[in-house]
N, CA, C, O and the ligand as a Tripos MOL2 file, in Angstrom:
@<TRIPOS>MOLECULE
protein
  277   275    70     0     0
PROTEIN
NO_CHARGES

@<TRIPOS>ATOM
      1 N          89.7900  134.1770  120.8630 N.3       1 MET1
      2 CA         90.7960  133.8900  119.8710 C.3       1 MET1
      3 C          90.7930  132.3830  119.5960 C.2       1 MET1
      4 O          90.6900  131.5810  120.5240 O.2       1 MET1
      5 N          90.9070  132.0040  118.3260 N.am      2 PHE2
      6 CA         90.8110  130.6090  117.9310 C.3       2 PHE2
      7 C          92.0000  130.2490  117.0520 C.2       2 PHE2
      8 O          92.2570  130.9040  116.0410 O.2       2 PHE2
      9 N          92.7100  129.2220  117.4350 N.am      3 PHE3
     10 CA         93.8560  128.7590  116.6490 C.3       3 PHE3
     11 C          93.5310  127.4030  116.0510 C.2       3 PHE3
     12 O          93.0540  126.5000  116.7370 O.2       3 PHE3
     13 N          93.7920  127.2820  114.7890 N.am      4 LEU4
     14 CA         93.5750  126.0260  114.0860 C.3       4 LEU4
     15 C          94.8990  125.2660  114.0600 C.2       4 LEU4
     16 O          95.8800  125.7430  113.4900 O.2       4 LEU4
     17 N          94.9250  124.0800  114.6780 N.am      5 ILE5
     18 CA         96.1370  123.2630  114.7140 C.3       5 ILE5
     19 C          95.9420  122.1010  113.7570 C.2       5 ILE5
     20 O          95.0590  121.2670  113.9600 O.2       5 ILE5
     21 N          96.7670  122.0410  112.7050 N.am      6 PHE6
     22 CA         96.6560  120.9310  111.7690 C.3       6 PHE6
     23 C          98.0480  120.4520  111.3990 C.2       6 PHE6
     24 O          99.0480  121.1260  111.6490 O.2       6 PHE6
     25 N          98.0860  119.2870  110.8060 N.am      7 GLY7
     26 CA         99.3410  118.6850  110.3710 C.3       7 GLY7
     27 C          99.0460  117.4690  109.5280 C.2       7 GLY7
     28 O          97.8900  117.2190  109.1850 O.2       7 GLY7
     29 N         100.0780  116.7000  109.1840 N.am      8 TRP8
     30 CA         99.8930  115.4740  108.4290 C.3       8 TRP8
     31 C         101.0040  114.5140  108.8070 C.2       8 TRP8
     32 O         102.0500  114.8980  109.3290 O.2       8 TRP8
     33 N         100.7330  113.2480  108.5210 N.am      9 GLY9
     34 CA        101.7370  112.2470  108.8450 C.3       9 GLY9
     35 C         101.2520  110.8610  108.5010 C.2       9 GLY9
     36 O         100.0550  110.6450  108.3120 O.2       9 GLY9
     37 N         102.1880  109.9020  108.4160 N.am     10 PRO10
     38 CA        101.8230  108.5300  108.0660 C.3      10 PRO10
     39 C         101.3910  107.7270  109.2910 C.2      10 PRO10
     40 O         101.8280  107.9820  110.4130 O.2      10 PRO10
     41 N         100.5380  106.7720  109.0450 N.am     11 ARG11
     42 CA        100.1580  105.7850  110.0500 C.3      11 ARG11
     43 C         100.2170  104.4220  109.3760 C.2      11 ARG11
     44 O          99.9420  104.2970  108.1830 O.2      11 ARG11
     45 N         100.5780  103.4040  110.1480 N.am     12 SER12
     46 CA        100.7230  102.0560  109.6190 C.3      12 SER12
     47 C          99.7870  101.1020  110.3280 C.2      12 SER12
     48 O          99.4940  101.2560  111.5130 O.2      12 SER12
     49 N          99.3140  100.0960  109.5680 N.am     13 LYS13
     50 CA         98.4350   99.0820  110.1330 C.3      13 LYS13
     51 C          98.9380   97.7300  109.6470 C.2      13 LYS13
     52 O          99.0660   97.5160  108.4410 O.2      13 LYS13
     53 N          99.2230   96.8160  110.5680 N.am     14 ASP14
     54 CA         99.7170   95.4870  110.2210 C.3      14 ASP14
     55 C          98.5430   94.6300  109.7530 C.2      14 ASP14
     56 O          97.5500   94.4900  110.4680 O.2      14 ASP14
     57 N          98.6560   94.0540  108.5430 N.am     15 LEU15
     58 CA         97.5830   93.2430  107.9790 C.3      15 LEU15
     59 C          97.8720   91.7530  108.0870 C.2      15 LEU15
     60 O          97.0740   90.9380  107.6250 O.2      15 LEU15
     61 N          99.0110   91.3770  108.6950 N.am     16 GLY16
     62 CA         99.3210   89.9630  108.8810 C.3      16 GLY16
     63 C         100.4210   89.4860  107.9660 C.2      16 GLY16
     64 O         101.1820   90.2760  107.4060 O.2      16 GLY16
     65 N         100.4890   88.1790  107.8260 N.am     17 SER17
     66 CA        101.5760   87.5680  107.0780 C.3      17 SER17
     67 C         101.4150   87.7700  105.5790 C.2      17 SER17
     68 O         100.3100   87.7310  105.0390 O.2      17 SER17
     69 N         102.5550   87.9880  104.9210 N.am     18 GLY18
     70 CA        102.5670   88.1070  103.4660 C.3      18 GLY18
     71 C         103.1910   86.8980  102.7960 C.2      18 GLY18
     72 O         103.4130   86.9020  101.5850 O.2      18 GLY18
     73 N         103.4820   85.8460  103.5860 N.am     19 GLY19
     74 CA        104.0620   84.6260  103.0450 C.3      19 GLY19
     75 C         105.5760   84.6860  103.0020 C.2      19 GLY19
     76 O         106.1840   85.7430  103.1730 O.2      19 GLY19
     77 N         106.1730   83.5180  102.7680 N.am     20 TYR20
     78 CA        107.6370   83.4230  102.7060 C.3      20 TYR20
     79 C         108.1230   83.8100  101.3160 C.2      20 TYR20
     80 O         107.5700   83.3730  100.3070 O.2      20 TYR20
     81 N         109.1610   84.6330  101.2780 N.am     21 HIS21
     82 CA        109.7690   85.0610  100.0190 C.3      21 HIS21
     83 C         111.2540   85.2970  100.2440 C.2      21 HIS21
     84 O         111.7090   85.4710  101.3740 O.2      21 HIS21
     85 N         111.9910   85.2980   99.1540 N.am     22 ASP22
     86 CA        113.3870   85.7170   99.2030 C.3      22 ASP22
     87 C         113.4150   87.2280   99.0300 C.2      22 ASP22
     88 O         112.9270   87.7550   98.0310 O.2      22 ASP22
     89 N         113.9910   87.9230  100.0110 N.am     23 CYS23
     90 CA        114.0560   89.3770   99.9580 C.3      23 CYS23
     91 C         115.0360   89.8040   98.8680 C.2      23 CYS23
     92 O         116.1530   89.2880   98.8240 O.2      23 CYS23
     93 N         114.6540   90.7290   97.9900 N.am     24 PRO24
     94 CA        115.5610   91.1570   96.9160 C.3      24 PRO24
     95 C         116.7380   91.9960   97.4160 C.2      24 PRO24
     96 O         117.7280   92.1370   96.6990 O.2      24 PRO24
     97 N         116.6570   92.5590   98.6280 N.am     25 ARG25
     98 CA        117.7640   93.3780   99.1250 C.3      25 ARG25
     99 C         118.7510   92.5640   99.9650 C.2      25 ARG25
    100 O         119.9490   92.5710   99.6830 O.2      25 ARG25
    101 N         118.2550   91.8510  101.0090 N.am     26 CYS26
    102 CA        119.1640   91.1460  101.9210 C.3      26 CYS26
    103 C         119.3170   89.6730  101.5550 C.2      26 CYS26
    104 O         120.1720   88.9940  102.1240 O.2      26 CYS26
    105 N         118.5110   89.1540  100.6160 N.am     27 HIS27
    106 CA        118.5890   87.7870  100.0970 C.3      27 HIS27
    107 C         118.3370   86.7240  101.1570 C.2      27 HIS27
    108 O         118.7870   85.5890  101.0010 O.2      27 HIS27
    109 N         117.6240   87.0650  102.2380 N.am     28 ASN28
    110 CA        117.2110   86.0870  103.2410 C.3      28 ASN28
    111 C         115.8330   85.5520  102.8800 C.2      28 ASN28
    112 O         115.0230   86.2510  102.2730 O.2      28 ASN28
    113 N         115.5730   84.2860  103.2660 N.am     29 HIS29
    114 CA        114.2620   83.6860  103.0650 C.3      29 HIS29
    115 C         113.4390   84.0090  104.3050 C.2      29 HIS29
    116 O         113.6160   83.3750  105.3460 O.2      29 HIS29
    117 N         112.5470   84.9790  104.2080 N.am     30 VAL30
    118 CA        111.8390   85.5010  105.3790 C.3      30 VAL30
    119 C         110.3340   85.5320  105.1330 C.2      30 VAL30
    120 O         109.8700   85.5170  103.9930 O.2      30 VAL30
    121 N         109.5760   85.5770  106.2490 N.am     31 MET31
    122 CA        108.1320   85.7900  106.1530 C.3      31 MET31
    123 C         107.8940   87.2930  106.2010 C.2      31 MET31
    124 O         108.0850   87.9210  107.2420 O.2      31 MET31
    125 N         107.4800   87.8700  105.0820 N.am     32 ARG32
    126 CA        107.2400   89.3080  105.0340 C.3      32 ARG32
    127 C         105.8760   89.6330  105.6190 C.2      32 ARG32
    128 O         104.9720   88.7970  105.6180 O.2      32 ARG32
    129 N         105.7350   90.8550  106.1200 N.am     33 ARG33
    130 CA        104.4810   91.3290  106.7110 C.3      33 ARG33
    131 C         103.7670   92.2310  105.7080 C.2      33 ARG33
    132 O         104.3970   93.0400  105.0270 O.2      33 ARG33
    133 N         102.4460   92.0830  105.6270 N.am     34 ARG34
    134 CA        101.6430   92.9990  104.8200 C.3      34 ARG34
    135 C         101.2990   94.1940  105.7020 C.2      34 ARG34
    136 O         100.7360   94.0280  106.7840 O.2      34 ARG34
    137 N         101.6310   95.3840  105.2480 N.am     35 VAL35
    138 CA        101.4260   96.6010  106.0310 C.3      35 VAL35
    139 C         100.6870   97.6200  105.1650 C.2      35 VAL35
    140 O         101.0500   97.8520  104.0110 O.2      35 VAL35
    141 N          99.6490   98.2220  105.7350 N.am     36 GLU36
    142 CA         98.9260   99.2950  105.0400 C.3      36 GLU36
    143 C          99.4680  100.6360  105.5350 C.2      36 GLU36
    144 O          99.4110  100.9280  106.7290 O.2      36 GLU36
    145 N          99.9920  101.4450  104.6220 N.am     37 ARG37
    146 CA        100.5330  102.7750  104.9590 C.3      37 ARG37
    147 C          99.5560  103.8360  104.4530 C.2      37 ARG37
    148 O          99.2070  103.8630  103.2720 O.2      37 ARG37
    149 N          99.1240  104.7010  105.3570 N.am     38 THR38
    150 CA         98.1720  105.7510  105.0110 C.3      38 THR38
    151 C          98.6990  107.0920  105.5120 C.2      38 THR38
    152 O          99.0840  107.2140  106.6750 O.2      38 THR38
    153 N          98.7170  108.0800  104.6520 N.am     39 ASN39
    154 CA         99.0310  109.4470  105.0710 C.3      39 ASN39
    155 C          97.7330  110.1430  105.4390 C.2      39 ASN39
    156 O          96.7450  110.0730  104.7090 O.2      39 ASN39
    157 N          97.7480  110.8190  106.5850 N.am     40 TRP40
    158 CA         96.5380  111.4660  107.0940 C.3      40 TRP40
    159 C          96.7620  112.9530  107.2780 C.2      40 TRP40
    160 O          97.8580  113.3870  107.6300 O.2      40 TRP40
    161 N          95.7320  113.7200  107.0410 N.am     41 ILE41
    162 CA         95.7040  115.1210  107.4510 C.3      41 ILE41
    163 C          95.0720  115.1600  108.8350 C.2      41 ILE41
    164 O          93.9640  114.6650  109.0400 O.2      41 ILE41
    165 N          95.7900  115.7540  109.7810 N.am     42 ASN42
    166 CA         95.3380  115.7960  111.1780 C.3      42 ASN42
    167 C          94.8010  117.1800  111.5260 C.2      42 ASN42
    168 O          95.3350  118.2030  111.0970 O.2      42 ASN42
    169 N          93.7540  117.1820  112.3010 N.am     43 LEU43
    170 CA         93.1910  118.4230  112.8100 C.3      43 LEU43
    171 C          93.0970  118.2860  114.3210 C.2      43 LEU43
    172 O          92.4070  117.3960  114.8180 O.2      43 LEU43
    173 N          93.7760  119.1490  115.0550 N.am     44 PHE44
    174 CA         93.8750  119.0630  116.5140 C.3      44 PHE44
    175 C          94.3950  117.6930  116.9330 C.2      44 PHE44
    176 O          93.8840  117.0960  117.8800 O.2      44 PHE44
    177 N          95.4170  117.1910  116.2250 N.am     45 PHE45
    178 CA         96.1070  115.9320  116.5080 C.3      45 PHE45
    179 C          95.2400  114.7030  116.2770 C.2      45 PHE45
    180 O          95.6170  113.6100  116.7000 O.2      45 PHE45
    181 N          94.0950  114.8430  115.6230 N.am     46 LEU46
    182 CA         93.2450  113.7020  115.2850 C.3      46 LEU46
    183 C          93.2360  113.5260  113.7740 C.2      46 LEU46
    184 O          93.0610  114.5030  113.0470 O.2      46 LEU46
    185 N          93.4240  112.2840  113.2770 N.am     47 PRO47
    186 CA         93.3900  112.0590  111.8320 C.3      47 PRO47
    187 C          91.9630  112.2210  111.3080 C.2      47 PRO47
    188 O          91.0330  111.5870  111.8080 O.2      47 PRO47
    189 N          91.7980  113.0790  110.2930 N.am     48 VAL48
    190 CA         90.4510  113.3380  109.7780 C.3      48 VAL48
    191 C          90.3050  113.0070  108.3020 C.2      48 VAL48
    192 O          89.1980  112.7100  107.8550 O.2      48 VAL48
    193 N          91.4040  113.0470  107.5170 N.am     49 LEU49
    194 CA         91.2690  112.8500  106.0830 C.3      49 LEU49
    195 C          92.4550  112.0510  105.5410 C.2      49 LEU49
    196 O          93.5880  112.5310  105.5840 O.2      49 LEU49
    197 N          92.2090  110.8200  105.0250 N.am     50 PRO50
    198 CA         93.3130  110.0650  104.4250 C.3      50 PRO50
    199 C          93.6400  110.6410  103.0490 C.2      50 PRO50
    200 O          92.7420  110.9450  102.2640 O.2      50 PRO50
    201 N          94.9430  110.7880  102.7640 N.am     51 THR51
    202 CA         95.3390  111.3810  101.4910 C.3      51 THR51
    203 C          96.0010  110.3860  100.5540 C.2      51 THR51
    204 O          95.9340  110.5600   99.3370 O.2      51 THR51
    205 N          96.6350  109.3550  101.0790 N.am     52 ASN52
    206 CA         97.3320  108.3910  100.2420 C.3      52 ASN52
    207 C          97.3520  107.0670  100.9960 C.2      52 ASN52
    208 O          97.7540  107.0190  102.1590 O.2      52 ASN52
    209 N          96.9220  105.9970  100.3410 N.am     53 ARG53
    210 CA         96.8860  104.6880  100.9980 C.3      53 ARG53
    211 C          97.5200  103.6640  100.0650 C.2      53 ARG53
    212 O          97.1970  103.6070   98.8780 O.2      53 ARG53
    213 N          98.4180  102.8620  100.6090 N.am     54 LYS54
    214 CA         99.0170  101.7900   99.8230 C.3      54 LYS54
    215 C          99.3250  100.6210  100.7370 C.2      54 LYS54
    216 O          99.5150  100.7870  101.9420 O.2      54 LYS54
    217 N          99.3730   99.4310  100.1450 N.am     55 THR55
    218 CA         99.7170   98.2190  100.8640 C.3      55 THR55
    219 C         101.0840   97.7550  100.3890 C.2      55 THR55
    220 O         101.3420   97.6690   99.1890 O.2      55 THR55
    221 N         101.9640   97.4560  101.3550 N.am     56 VAL56
    222 CA        103.3210   97.0430  101.0200 C.3      56 VAL56
    223 C         103.6310   95.7210  101.7130 C.2      56 VAL56
    224 O         103.0170   95.3740  102.7220 O.2      56 VAL56
    225 N         104.6030   94.9830  101.1490 N.am     57 LEU57
    226 CA        105.1800   93.8080  101.7860 C.3      57 LEU57
    227 C         106.5190   94.2370  102.3590 C.2      57 LEU57
    228 O         107.3840   94.7000  101.6160 O.2      57 LEU57
    229 N         106.7130   94.0900  103.6890 N.am     58 ALA58
    230 CA        107.9110   94.5830  104.3570 C.3      58 ALA58
    231 C         108.7570   93.4250  104.8600 C.2      58 ALA58
    232 O         108.2370   92.4740  105.4430 O.2      58 ALA58
    233 N         110.0650   93.5080  104.6310 N.am     59 CYS59
    234 CA        111.0200   92.5260  105.1480 C.3      59 CYS59
    235 C         111.2990   92.8690  106.6170 C.2      59 CYS59
    236 O         111.5970   94.0250  106.9190 O.2      59 CYS59
    237 N         111.2100   91.8820  107.5570 N.am     60 PRO60
    238 CA        111.4650   92.1800  108.9720 C.3      60 PRO60
    239 C         112.9410   92.3630  109.2940 C.2      60 PRO60
    240 O         113.2640   92.8620  110.3720 O.2      60 PRO60
    241 N         113.8430   91.9820  108.4070 N.am     61 ILE61
    242 CA        115.2710   92.0800  108.7000 C.3      61 ILE61
    243 C         115.8390   93.4150  108.2230 C.2      61 ILE61
    244 O         116.4690   94.1340  108.9990 O.2      61 ILE61
    245 N         115.6180   93.7490  106.9520 N.am     62 CYS62
    246 CA        116.2500   94.9560  106.4150 C.3      62 CYS62
    247 C         115.2440   96.0850  106.1700 C.2      62 CYS62
    248 O         115.6410   97.1740  105.7580 O.2      62 CYS62
    249 N         113.9480   95.8460  106.4160 N.am     63 ALA63
    250 CA        112.8860   96.8430  106.2570 C.3      63 ALA63
    251 C         112.6620   97.2460  104.8030 C.2      63 ALA63
    252 O         112.0890   98.3030  104.5390 O.2      63 ALA63
    253 N         113.1080   96.4120  103.8520 N.am     64 HIS64
    254 CA        112.8240   96.6760  102.4410 C.3      64 HIS64
    255 C         111.3240   96.5050  102.2020 C.2      64 HIS64
    256 O         110.7130   95.5790  102.7350 O.2      64 HIS64
    257 N         110.7330   97.3910  101.4040 N.am     65 GLU65
    258 CA        109.2930   97.3290  101.1460 C.3      65 GLU65
    259 C         109.0270   97.2730   99.6570 C.2      65 GLU65
    260 O         109.6800   97.9520   98.8640 O.2      65 GLU65
    261 N         108.0430   96.4380   99.2850 N.am     66 GLU66
    262 CA        107.5560   96.3780   97.9120 C.3      66 GLU66
    263 C         106.0700   96.6680   97.9230 C.2      66 GLU66
    264 O         105.3280   96.0910   98.7170 O.2      66 GLU66
    265 N         105.6340   97.5510   97.0550 N.am     67 GLU67
    266 CA        104.2250   97.9130   97.0010 C.3      67 GLU67
    267 C         103.4360   96.7850   96.3320 C.2      67 GLU67
    268 O         103.8610   96.2290   95.3190 O.2      67 GLU67
    269 N         102.2850   96.4600   96.9120 N.am     68 VAL68
    270 CA        101.3980   95.4420   96.3640 C.3      68 VAL68
    271 C         100.4270   96.1320   95.4280 C.2      68 VAL68
    272 O          99.7820   97.1090   95.8070 O.2      68 VAL68
    273 N         100.3220   95.6310   94.2120 N.am     69 THR69
    274 CA         99.4010   96.2540   93.2450 C.3      69 THR69
    275 C          98.1070   95.4740   93.1580 C.2      69 THR69
    276 O          97.2120   95.8450   92.3990 O.2      69 THR69
    277 ZN        115.3860   91.9710  103.5380 Zn       70 ZN70
@<TRIPOS>BOND
     1     1     2 1
     2     2     3 1
     3     3     4 2
     4     3     5 am
     5     5     6 1
     6     6     7 1
     7     7     8 2
     8     7     9 am
     9     9    10 1
    10    10    11 1
    11    11    12 2
    12    11    13 am
    13    13    14 1
    14    14    15 1
    15    15    16 2
    16    15    17 am
    17    17    18 1
    18    18    19 1
    19    19    20 2
    20    19    21 am
    21    21    22 1
    22    22    23 1
    23    23    24 2
    24    23    25 am
    25    25    26 1
    26    26    27 1
    27    27    28 2
    28    27    29 am
    29    29    30 1
    30    30    31 1
    31    31    32 2
    32    31    33 am
    33    33    34 1
    34    34    35 1
    35    35    36 2
    36    35    37 am
    37    37    38 1
    38    38    39 1
    39    39    40 2
    40    39    41 am
    41    41    42 1
    42    42    43 1
    43    43    44 2
    44    43    45 am
    45    45    46 1
    46    46    47 1
    47    47    48 2
    48    47    49 am
    49    49    50 1
    50    50    51 1
    51    51    52 2
    52    51    53 am
    53    53    54 1
    54    54    55 1
    55    55    56 2
    56    55    57 am
    57    57    58 1
    58    58    59 1
    59    59    60 2
    60    59    61 am
    61    61    62 1
    62    62    63 1
    63    63    64 2
    64    63    65 am
    65    65    66 1
    66    66    67 1
    67    67    68 2
    68    67    69 am
    69    69    70 1
    70    70    71 1
    71    71    72 2
    72    71    73 am
    73    73    74 1
    74    74    75 1
    75    75    76 2
    76    75    77 am
    77    77    78 1
    78    78    79 1
    79    79    80 2
    80    79    81 am
    81    81    82 1
    82    82    83 1
    83    83    84 2
    84    83    85 am
    85    85    86 1
    86    86    87 1
    87    87    88 2
    88    87    89 am
    89    89    90 1
    90    90    91 1
    91    91    92 2
    92    91    93 am
    93    93    94 1
    94    94    95 1
    95    95    96 2
    96    95    97 am
    97    97    98 1
    98    98    99 1
    99    99   100 2
   100    99   101 am
   101   101   102 1
   102   102   103 1
   103   103   104 2
   104   103   105 am
   105   105   106 1
   106   106   107 1
   107   107   108 2
   108   107   109 am
   109   109   110 1
   110   110   111 1
   111   111   112 2
   112   111   113 am
   113   113   114 1
   114   114   115 1
   115   115   116 2
   116   115   117 am
   117   117   118 1
   118   118   119 1
   119   119   120 2
   120   119   121 am
   121   121   122 1
   122   122   123 1
   123   123   124 2
   124   123   125 am
   125   125   126 1
   126   126   127 1
   127   127   128 2
   128   127   129 am
   129   129   130 1
   130   130   131 1
   131   131   132 2
   132   131   133 am
   133   133   134 1
   134   134   135 1
   135   135   136 2
   136   135   137 am
   137   137   138 1
   138   138   139 1
   139   139   140 2
   140   139   141 am
   141   141   142 1
   142   142   143 1
   143   143   144 2
   144   143   145 am
   145   145   146 1
   146   146   147 1
   147   147   148 2
   148   147   149 am
   149   149   150 1
   150   150   151 1
   151   151   152 2
   152   151   153 am
   153   153   154 1
   154   154   155 1
   155   155   156 2
   156   155   157 am
   157   157   158 1
   158   158   159 1
   159   159   160 2
   160   159   161 am
   161   161   162 1
   162   162   163 1
   163   163   164 2
   164   163   165 am
   165   165   166 1
   166   166   167 1
   167   167   168 2
   168   167   169 am
   169   169   170 1
   170   170   171 1
   171   171   172 2
   172   171   173 am
   173   173   174 1
   174   174   175 1
   175   175   176 2
   176   175   177 am
   177   177   178 1
   178   178   179 1
   179   179   180 2
   180   179   181 am
   181   181   182 1
   182   182   183 1
   183   183   184 2
   184   183   185 am
   185   185   186 1
   186   186   187 1
   187   187   188 2
   188   187   189 am
   189   189   190 1
   190   190   191 1
   191   191   192 2
   192   191   193 am
   193   193   194 1
   194   194   195 1
   195   195   196 2
   196   195   197 am
   197   197   198 1
   198   198   199 1
   199   199   200 2
   200   199   201 am
   201   201   202 1
   202   202   203 1
   203   203   204 2
   204   203   205 am
   205   205   206 1
   206   206   207 1
   207   207   208 2
   208   207   209 am
   209   209   210 1
   210   210   211 1
   211   211   212 2
   212   211   213 am
   213   213   214 1
   214   214   215 1
   215   215   216 2
   216   215   217 am
   217   217   218 1
   218   218   219 1
   219   219   220 2
   220   219   221 am
   221   221   222 1
   222   222   223 1
   223   223   224 2
   224   223   225 am
   225   225   226 1
   226   226   227 1
   227   227   228 2
   228   227   229 am
   229   229   230 1
   230   230   231 1
   231   231   232 2
   232   231   233 am
   233   233   234 1
   234   234   235 1
   235   235   236 2
   236   235   237 am
   237   237   238 1
   238   238   239 1
   239   239   240 2
   240   239   241 am
   241   241   242 1
   242   242   243 1
   243   243   244 2
   244   243   245 am
   245   245   246 1
   246   246   247 1
   247   247   248 2
   248   247   249 am
   249   249   250 1
   250   250   251 1
   251   251   252 2
   252   251   253 am
   253   253   254 1
   254   254   255 1
   255   255   256 2
   256   255   257 am
   257   257   258 1
   258   258   259 1
   259   259   260 2
   260   259   261 am
   261   261   262 1
   262   262   263 1
   263   263   264 2
   264   263   265 am
   265   265   266 1
   266   266   267 1
   267   267   268 2
   268   267   269 am
   269   269   270 1
   270   270   271 1
   271   271   272 2
   272   271   273 am
   273   273   274 1
   274   274   275 1
   275   275   276 2
@<TRIPOS>SUBSTRUCTURE
     1 MET1         2 RESIDUE 1 A MET
     2 PHE2         6 RESIDUE 1 A PHE
     3 PHE3        10 RESIDUE 1 A PHE
     4 LEU4        14 RESIDUE 1 A LEU
     5 ILE5        18 RESIDUE 1 A ILE
     6 PHE6        22 RESIDUE 1 A PHE
     7 GLY7        26 RESIDUE 1 A GLY
     8 TRP8        30 RESIDUE 1 A TRP
     9 GLY9        34 RESIDUE 1 A GLY
    10 PRO10       38 RESIDUE 1 A PRO
    11 ARG11       42 RESIDUE 1 A ARG
    12 SER12       46 RESIDUE 1 A SER
    13 LYS13       50 RESIDUE 1 A LYS
    14 ASP14       54 RESIDUE 1 A ASP
    15 LEU15       58 RESIDUE 1 A LEU
    16 GLY16       62 RESIDUE 1 A GLY
    17 SER17       66 RESIDUE 1 A SER
    18 GLY18       70 RESIDUE 1 A GLY
    19 GLY19       74 RESIDUE 1 A GLY
    20 TYR20       78 RESIDUE 1 A TYR
    21 HIS21       82 RESIDUE 1 A HIS
    22 ASP22       86 RESIDUE 1 A ASP
    23 CYS23       90 RESIDUE 1 A CYS
    24 PRO24       94 RESIDUE 1 A PRO
    25 ARG25       98 RESIDUE 1 A ARG
    26 CYS26      102 RESIDUE 1 A CYS
    27 HIS27      106 RESIDUE 1 A HIS
    28 ASN28      110 RESIDUE 1 A ASN
    29 HIS29      114 RESIDUE 1 A HIS
    30 VAL30      118 RESIDUE 1 A VAL
    31 MET31      122 RESIDUE 1 A MET
    32 ARG32      126 RESIDUE 1 A ARG
    33 ARG33      130 RESIDUE 1 A ARG
    34 ARG34      134 RESIDUE 1 A ARG
    35 VAL35      138 RESIDUE 1 A VAL
    36 GLU36      142 RESIDUE 1 A GLU
    37 ARG37      146 RESIDUE 1 A ARG
    38 THR38      150 RESIDUE 1 A THR
    39 ASN39      154 RESIDUE 1 A ASN
    40 TRP40      158 RESIDUE 1 A TRP
    41 ILE41      162 RESIDUE 1 A ILE
    42 ASN42      166 RESIDUE 1 A ASN
    43 LEU43      170 RESIDUE 1 A LEU
    44 PHE44      174 RESIDUE 1 A PHE
    45 PHE45      178 RESIDUE 1 A PHE
    46 LEU46      182 RESIDUE 1 A LEU
    47 PRO47      186 RESIDUE 1 A PRO
    48 VAL48      190 RESIDUE 1 A VAL
    49 LEU49      194 RESIDUE 1 A LEU
    50 PRO50      198 RESIDUE 1 A PRO
    51 THR51      202 RESIDUE 1 A THR
    52 ASN52      206 RESIDUE 1 A ASN
    53 ARG53      210 RESIDUE 1 A ARG
    54 LYS54      214 RESIDUE 1 A LYS
    55 THR55      218 RESIDUE 1 A THR
    56 VAL56      222 RESIDUE 1 A VAL
    57 LEU57      226 RESIDUE 1 A LEU
    58 ALA58      230 RESIDUE 1 A ALA
    59 CYS59      234 RESIDUE 1 A CYS
    60 PRO60      238 RESIDUE 1 A PRO
    61 ILE61      242 RESIDUE 1 A ILE
    62 CYS62      246 RESIDUE 1 A CYS
    63 ALA63      250 RESIDUE 1 A ALA
    64 HIS64      254 RESIDUE 1 A HIS
    65 GLU65      258 RESIDUE 1 A GLU
    66 GLU66      262 RESIDUE 1 A GLU
    67 GLU67      266 RESIDUE 1 A GLU
    68 VAL68      270 RESIDUE 1 A VAL
    69 THR69      274 RESIDUE 1 A THR
    70 ZN70       277 GROUP 0 **** ****
């Protein structure tokens, strides 16, 4: 008998500093982090296929994110 275990979920990768900016939500002058967010399809708990990838600038205080185009 063989069971196929699959699922999906996001994974994040820190790309470093995104420079100092004024956050539009909390209005603090902060160094935002560049973060790559990727949704993966998992097979037997291992990521095998990326389905959506985007890079965002994240505020470390309020966690507000802006997508980088
Ligand atoms: Zn903020």
